Jmol script that loads the backbone (N, CA, C; Angstrom):
load data "model"
ATOM      1  N   UNK A   1      64.028  99.631  69.558  1.00  0.00           N
ATOM      2  CA  UNK A   1      64.316 100.553  70.633  1.00  0.00           C
ATOM      3  C   UNK A   1      64.612 101.906  69.996  1.00  0.00           C
ATOM      4  N   UNK A   2      64.046 102.922  70.535  1.00  0.00           N
ATOM      5  CA  UNK A   2      64.284 104.247  69.986  1.00  0.00           C
ATOM      6  C   UNK A   2      64.992 105.110  71.006  1.00  0.00           C
ATOM      7  N   UNK A   3      65.556 106.173  70.523  1.00  0.00           N
ATOM      8  CA  UNK A   3      66.277 107.077  71.414  1.00  0.00           C
ATOM      9  C   UNK A   3      65.312 107.760  72.359  1.00  0.00           C
ATOM     10  N   UNK A   4      65.738 107.942  73.587  1.00  0.00           N
ATOM     11  CA  UNK A   4      64.957 108.657  74.588  1.00  0.00           C
ATOM     12  C   UNK A   4      65.889 109.636  75.275  1.00  0.00           C
ATOM     13  N   UNK A   5      65.379 110.286  76.297  1.00  0.00           N
ATOM     14  CA  UNK A   5      66.225 111.197  77.059  1.00  0.00           C
ATOM     15  C   UNK A   5      67.296 110.445  77.843  1.00  0.00           C
ATOM     16  N   UNK A   6      67.104 109.152  78.045  1.00  0.00           N
ATOM     17  CA  UNK A   6      68.072 108.321  78.751  1.00  0.00           C
ATOM     18  C   UNK A   6      69.252 108.061  77.818  1.00  0.00           C
ATOM     19  N   UNK A   7      70.423 108.538  78.182  1.00  0.00           N
ATOM     20  CA  UNK A   7      71.587 108.429  77.302  1.00  0.00           C
ATOM     21  C   UNK A   7      72.033 106.990  77.079  1.00  0.00           C
ATOM     22  N   UNK A   8      71.661 106.068  77.965  1.00  0.00           N
ATOM     23  CA  UNK A   8      72.086 104.685  77.813  1.00  0.00           C
ATOM     24  C   UNK A   8      71.248 103.939  76.788  1.00  0.00           C
ATOM     25  N   UNK A   9      70.078 104.453  76.464  1.00  0.00           N
ATOM     26  CA  UNK A   9      69.226 103.821  75.468  1.00  0.00           C
ATOM     27  C   UNK A   9      69.620 104.383  74.115  1.00  0.00           C
ATOM     28  N   UNK A  10      69.695 103.508  73.121  1.00  0.00           N
ATOM     29  CA  UNK A  10      70.133 103.993  71.816  1.00  0.00           C
ATOM     30  C   UNK A  10      69.200 103.545  70.716  1.00  0.00           C
ATOM     31  N   UNK A  11      69.224 104.292  69.662  1.00  0.00           N
ATOM     32  CA  UNK A  11      68.441 104.017  68.471  1.00  0.00           C
ATOM     33  C   UNK A  11      69.208 102.992  67.641  1.00  0.00           C
ATOM     34  N   UNK A  12      68.545 101.951  67.208  1.00  0.00           N
ATOM     35  CA  UNK A  12      69.222 100.928  66.418  1.00  0.00           C
ATOM     36  C   UNK A  12      69.809 101.496  65.134  1.00  0.00           C
ATOM     37  N   UNK A  13      69.295 102.620  64.687  1.00  0.00           N
ATOM     38  CA  UNK A  13      69.869 103.252  63.494  1.00  0.00           C
ATOM     39  C   UNK A  13      71.293 103.719  63.762  1.00  0.00           C
ATOM     40  N   UNK A  14      71.661 103.871  65.042  1.00  0.00           N
ATOM     41  CA  UNK A  14      73.032 104.244  65.395  1.00  0.00           C
ATOM     42  C   UNK A  14      74.035 103.188  64.935  1.00  0.00           C
ATOM     43  N   UNK A  15      73.601 101.939  64.833  1.00  0.00           N
ATOM     44  CA  UNK A  15      74.541 100.861  64.537  1.00  0.00           C
ATOM     45  C   UNK A  15      74.446 100.331  63.118  1.00  0.00           C
ATOM     46  N   UNK A  16      73.505 100.797  62.338  1.00  0.00           N
ATOM     47  CA  UNK A  16      73.320 100.203  61.012  1.00  0.00           C
ATOM     48  C   UNK A  16      74.511 100.414  60.084  1.00  0.00           C
ATOM     49  N   UNK A  17      75.313 101.428  60.308  1.00  0.00           N
ATOM     50  CA  UNK A  17      76.475 101.682  59.452  1.00  0.00           C
ATOM     51  C   UNK A  17      77.777 101.166  60.052  1.00  0.00           C
ATOM     52  N   UNK A  18      77.688 100.416  61.145  1.00  0.00           N
ATOM     53  CA  UNK A  18      78.877  99.877  61.804  1.00  0.00           C
ATOM     54  C   UNK A  18      79.074  98.421  61.419  1.00  0.00           C
ATOM     55  N   UNK A  19      80.321  97.957  61.450  1.00  0.00           N
ATOM     56  CA  UNK A  19      80.523  96.525  61.246  1.00  0.00           C
ATOM     57  C   UNK A  19      80.148  95.806  62.546  1.00  0.00           C
ATOM     58  N   UNK A  20      80.138  94.498  62.514  1.00  0.00           N
ATOM     59  CA  UNK A  20      79.661  93.718  63.665  1.00  0.00           C
ATOM     60  C   UNK A  20      80.469  93.990  64.933  1.00  0.00           C
ATOM     61  N   UNK A  21      81.785  94.059  64.810  1.00  0.00           N
ATOM     62  CA  UNK A  21      82.627  94.318  65.986  1.00  0.00           C
ATOM     63  C   UNK A  21      82.348  95.694  66.578  1.00  0.00           C
ATOM     64  N   UNK A  22      82.211  96.699  65.717  1.00  0.00           N
ATOM     65  CA  UNK A  22      81.920  98.051  66.196  1.00  0.00           C
ATOM     66  C   UNK A  22      80.550  98.109  66.861  1.00  0.00           C
ATOM     67  N   UNK A  23      79.582  97.401  66.288  1.00  0.00           N
ATOM     68  CA  UNK A  23      78.235  97.374  66.860  1.00  0.00           C
ATOM     69  C   UNK A  23      78.243  96.707  68.230  1.00  0.00           C
ATOM     70  N   UNK A  24      78.996  95.614  68.359  1.00  0.00           N
ATOM     71  CA  UNK A  24      79.090  94.934  69.653  1.00  0.00           C
ATOM     72  C   UNK A  24      79.780  95.818  70.683  1.00  0.00           C
ATOM     73  N   UNK A  25      80.820  96.523  70.264  1.00  0.00           N
ATOM     74  CA  UNK A  25      81.520  97.434  71.177  1.00  0.00           C
ATOM     75  C   UNK A  25      80.591  98.547  71.650  1.00  0.00           C
ATOM     76  N   UNK A  26      79.808  99.099  70.728  1.00  0.00           N
ATOM     77  CA  UNK A  26      78.867 100.160  71.079  1.00  0.00           C
ATOM     78  C   UNK A  26      77.805  99.638  72.047  1.00  0.00           C
ATOM     79  N   UNK A  27      77.271  98.446  71.767  1.00  0.00           N
ATOM     80  CA  UNK A  27      76.256  97.864  72.647  1.00  0.00           C
ATOM     81  C   UNK A  27      76.822  97.614  74.043  1.00  0.00           C
ATOM     82  N   UNK A  28      78.052  97.114  74.118  1.00  0.00           N
ATOM     83  CA  UNK A  28      78.683  96.859  75.418  1.00  0.00           C
ATOM     84  C   UNK A  28      78.887  98.162  76.184  1.00  0.00           C
ATOM     85  N   UNK A  29      79.329  99.197  75.494  1.00  0.00           N
ATOM     86  CA  UNK A  29      79.543 100.490  76.143  1.00  0.00           C
ATOM     87  C   UNK A  29      78.227 101.068  76.652  1.00  0.00           C
ATOM     88  N   UNK A  30      77.190 100.950  75.854  1.00  0.00           N
ATOM     89  CA  UNK A  30      75.883 101.468  76.273  1.00  0.00           C
ATOM     90  C   UNK A  30      75.334 100.678  77.451  1.00  0.00           C
ATOM     91  N   UNK A  31      75.573  99.358  77.486  1.00  0.00           N
ATOM     92  CA  UNK A  31      75.141  98.552  78.629  1.00  0.00           C
ATOM     93  C   UNK A  31      75.878  98.993  79.891  1.00  0.00           C
ATOM     94  N   UNK A  32      77.173  99.249  79.791  1.00  0.00           N
ATOM     95  CA  UNK A  32      77.940  99.743  80.943  1.00  0.00           C
ATOM     96  C   UNK A  32      77.371 101.070  81.439  1.00  0.00           C
ATOM     97  N   UNK A  33      77.084 101.977  80.506  1.00  0.00           N
ATOM     98  CA  UNK A  33      76.512 103.274  80.874  1.00  0.00           C
ATOM     99  C   UNK A  33      75.174 103.084  81.580  1.00  0.00           C
ATOM    100  N   UNK A  34      74.359 102.176  81.061  1.00  0.00           N
ATOM    101  CA  UNK A  34      73.039 101.910  81.633  1.00  0.00           C
ATOM    102  C   UNK A  34      73.172 101.365  83.055  1.00  0.00           C
ATOM    103  N   UNK A  35      74.091 100.426  83.264  1.00  0.00           N
ATOM    104  CA  UNK A  35      74.312  99.860  84.602  1.00  0.00           C
ATOM    105  C   UNK A  35      74.785 100.932  85.576  1.00  0.00           C
ATOM    106  N   UNK A  36      75.686 101.797  85.121  1.00  0.00           N
ATOM    107  CA  UNK A  36      76.175 102.880  85.978  1.00  0.00           C
ATOM    108  C   UNK A  36      75.049 103.838  86.335  1.00  0.00           C
ATOM    109  N   UNK A  37      74.196 104.142  85.353  1.00  0.00           N
ATOM    110  CA  UNK A  37      73.083 105.055  85.590  1.00  0.00           C
ATOM    111  C   UNK A  37      72.074 104.464  86.580  1.00  0.00           C
ATOM    112  N   UNK A  38      71.785 103.187  86.422  1.00  0.00           N
ATOM    113  CA  UNK A  38      70.763 102.538  87.252  1.00  0.00           C
ATOM    114  C   UNK A  38      71.267 102.152  88.638  1.00  0.00           C
ATOM    115  N   UNK A  39      72.523 101.730  88.725  1.00  0.00           N
ATOM    116  CA  UNK A  39      73.029 101.141  89.968  1.00  0.00           C
ATOM    117  C   UNK A  39      74.231 101.863  90.560  1.00  0.00           C
ATOM    118  N   UNK A  40      74.765 102.824  89.855  1.00  0.00           N
ATOM    119  CA  UNK A  40      75.927 103.547  90.349  1.00  0.00           C
ATOM    120  C   UNK A  40      77.250 103.017  89.836  1.00  0.00           C
ATOM    121  N   UNK A  41      77.297 101.728  89.519  1.00  0.00           N
ATOM    122  CA  UNK A  41      78.514 101.138  88.955  1.00  0.00           C
ATOM    123  C   UNK A  41      78.168  99.801  88.307  1.00  0.00           C
ATOM    124  N   UNK A  42      79.058  99.359  87.427  1.00  0.00           N
ATOM    125  CA  UNK A  42      78.868  98.058  86.787  1.00  0.00           C
ATOM    126  C   UNK A  42      78.988  96.951  87.833  1.00  0.00           C
ATOM    127  N   UNK A  43      79.947  97.085  88.738  1.00  0.00           N
ATOM    128  CA  UNK A  43      80.142  96.071  89.780  1.00  0.00           C
ATOM    129  C   UNK A  43      78.908  95.947  90.671  1.00  0.00           C
ATOM    130  N   UNK A  44      78.323  97.064  91.050  1.00  0.00           N
ATOM    131  CA  UNK A  44      77.121  97.032  91.879  1.00  0.00           C
ATOM    132  C   UNK A  44      75.970  96.368  91.121  1.00  0.00           C
ATOM    133  N   UNK A  45      75.821  96.673  89.844  1.00  0.00           N
ATOM    134  CA  UNK A  45      74.773  96.033  89.038  1.00  0.00           C
ATOM    135  C   UNK A  45      75.007  94.529  88.985  1.00  0.00           C
ATOM    136  N   UNK A  46      76.266  94.139  88.770  1.00  0.00           N
ATOM    137  CA  UNK A  46      76.613  92.717  88.716  1.00  0.00           C
ATOM    138  C   UNK A  46      76.219  92.039  90.029  1.00  0.00           C
ATOM    139  N   UNK A  47      76.643  92.603  91.132  1.00  0.00           N
ATOM    140  CA  UNK A  47      76.453  91.971  92.437  1.00  0.00           C
ATOM    141  C   UNK A  47      75.004  91.980  92.906  1.00  0.00           C
ATOM    142  N   UNK A  48      74.286  93.060  92.652  1.00  0.00           N
ATOM    143  CA  UNK A  48      72.955  93.207  93.235  1.00  0.00           C
ATOM    144  C   UNK A  48      71.805  92.914  92.276  1.00  0.00           C
ATOM    145  N   UNK A  49      72.069  92.948  90.987  1.00  0.00           N
ATOM    146  CA  UNK A  49      70.976  92.773  90.026  1.00  0.00           C
ATOM    147  C   UNK A  49      71.143  91.504  89.204  1.00  0.00           C
ATOM    148  N   UNK A  50      72.335  91.265  88.680  1.00  0.00           N
ATOM    149  CA  UNK A  50      72.505  90.175  87.721  1.00  0.00           C
ATOM    150  C   UNK A  50      72.893  88.837  88.334  1.00  0.00           C
ATOM    151  N   UNK A  51      73.813  88.803  89.267  1.00  0.00           N
ATOM    152  CA  UNK A  51      74.325  87.537  89.804  1.00  0.00           C
ATOM    153  C   UNK A  51      73.448  87.063  90.960  1.00  0.00           C
ATOM    154  N   UNK A  52      72.272  86.565  90.627  1.00  0.00           N
ATOM    155  CA  UNK A  52      71.273  86.234  91.654  1.00  0.00           C
ATOM    156  C   UNK A  52      71.675  85.056  92.540  1.00  0.00           C
ATOM    157  N   UNK A  53      72.524  84.153  92.054  1.00  0.00           N
ATOM    158  CA  UNK A  53      72.930  83.015  92.883  1.00  0.00           C
ATOM    159  C   UNK A  53      74.339  83.178  93.461  1.00  0.00           C
ATOM    160  N   UNK A  54      74.925  84.358  93.288  1.00  0.00           N
ATOM    161  CA  UNK A  54      76.230  84.702  93.878  1.00  0.00           C
ATOM    162  C   UNK A  54      77.363  83.746  93.508  1.00  0.00           C
ATOM    163  N   UNK A  55      77.347  83.224  92.274  1.00  0.00           N
ATOM    164  CA  UNK A  55      78.433  82.342  91.849  1.00  0.00           C
ATOM    165  C   UNK A  55      79.517  83.081  91.065  1.00  0.00           C
ATOM    166  N   UNK A  56      79.429  84.401  91.022  1.00  0.00           N
ATOM    167  CA  UNK A  56      80.370  85.277  90.324  1.00  0.00           C
ATOM    168  C   UNK A  56      80.373  85.050  88.816  1.00  0.00           C
ATOM    169  N   UNK A  57      79.248  84.554  88.316  1.00  0.00           N
ATOM    170  CA  UNK A  57      79.027  84.377  86.879  1.00  0.00           C
ATOM    171  C   UNK A  57      77.611  84.830  86.582  1.00  0.00           C
ATOM    172  N   UNK A  58      77.392  85.272  85.371  1.00  0.00           N
ATOM    173  CA  UNK A  58      76.044  85.679  84.983  1.00  0.00           C
ATOM    174  C   UNK A  58      75.588  84.783  83.843  1.00  0.00           C
ATOM    175  N   UNK A  59      74.579  83.979  84.115  1.00  0.00           N
ATOM    176  CA  UNK A  59      74.015  83.121  83.076  1.00  0.00           C
ATOM    177  C   UNK A  59      73.096  83.957  82.188  1.00  0.00           C
ATOM    178  N   UNK A  60      72.704  83.387  81.074  1.00  0.00           N
ATOM    179  CA  UNK A  60      71.774  84.076  80.174  1.00  0.00           C
ATOM    180  C   UNK A  60      70.474  84.396  80.910  1.00  0.00           C
ATOM    181  N   UNK A  61      69.970  83.453  81.691  1.00  0.00           N
ATOM    182  CA  UNK A  61      68.720  83.664  82.430  1.00  0.00           C
ATOM    183  C   UNK A  61      68.895  84.772  83.465  1.00  0.00           C
ATOM    184  N   UNK A  62      70.016  84.770  84.187  1.00  0.00           N
ATOM    185  CA  UNK A  62      70.274  85.837  85.162  1.00  0.00           C
ATOM    186  C   UNK A  62      70.357  87.193  84.470  1.00  0.00           C
ATOM    187  N   UNK A  63      71.009  87.234  83.310  1.00  0.00           N
ATOM    188  CA  UNK A  63      71.114  88.492  82.569  1.00  0.00           C
ATOM    189  C   UNK A  63      69.727  88.981  82.150  1.00  0.00           C
ATOM    190  N   UNK A  64      68.932  88.085  81.596  1.00  0.00           N
ATOM    191  CA  UNK A  64      67.582  88.464  81.159  1.00  0.00           C
ATOM    192  C   UNK A  64      66.740  88.948  82.335  1.00  0.00           C
ATOM    193  N   UNK A  65      66.787  88.237  83.440  1.00  0.00           N
ATOM    194  CA  UNK A  65      66.027  88.651  84.625  1.00  0.00           C
ATOM    195  C   UNK A  65      66.531  89.982  85.170  1.00  0.00           C
ATOM    196  N   UNK A  66      67.850  90.169  85.170  1.00  0.00           N
ATOM    197  CA  UNK A  66      68.425  91.425  85.634  1.00  0.00           C
ATOM    198  C   UNK A  66      67.996  92.601  84.773  1.00  0.00           C
ATOM    199  N   UNK A  67      67.981  92.412  83.469  1.00  0.00           N
ATOM    200  CA  UNK A  67      67.551  93.495  82.573  1.00  0.00           C
ATOM    201  C   UNK A  67      66.085  93.844  82.816  1.00  0.00           C
ATOM    202  N   UNK A  68      65.273  92.851  83.108  1.00  0.00           N
ATOM    203  CA  UNK A  68      63.857  93.127  83.421  1.00  0.00           C
ATOM    204  C   UNK A  68      63.743  93.956  84.700  1.00  0.00           C
ATOM    205  N   UNK A  69      64.592  93.658  85.687  1.00  0.00           N
ATOM    206  CA  UNK A  69      64.569  94.401  86.953  1.00  0.00           C
ATOM    207  C   UNK A  69      64.959  95.859  86.756  1.00  0.00           C
ATOM    208  N   UNK A  70      65.936  96.085  85.884  1.00  0.00           N
ATOM    209  CA  UNK A  70      66.408  97.451  85.664  1.00  0.00           C
ATOM    210  C   UNK A  70      65.370  98.234  84.901  1.00  0.00           C
TER     211      UNK A  70
END
end "model"
wireframe off; spacefill off
backbone 0.3
color backbone group
């Protein structure tokens, strides 16, 4: 993945000098930013894009399908 004009997308070179915890924190923050950009909020993304069966949990398959939708 390379950097684009979309601030939520990041270049993997951004994380090569980080330890694993820092890299995970950065990835989580960027995912939150991406959800806010696409859906207006993380909660809205969760409810309308990721939690397809409305069980208030997101499975790996739901997450993958949600990312494809976004």
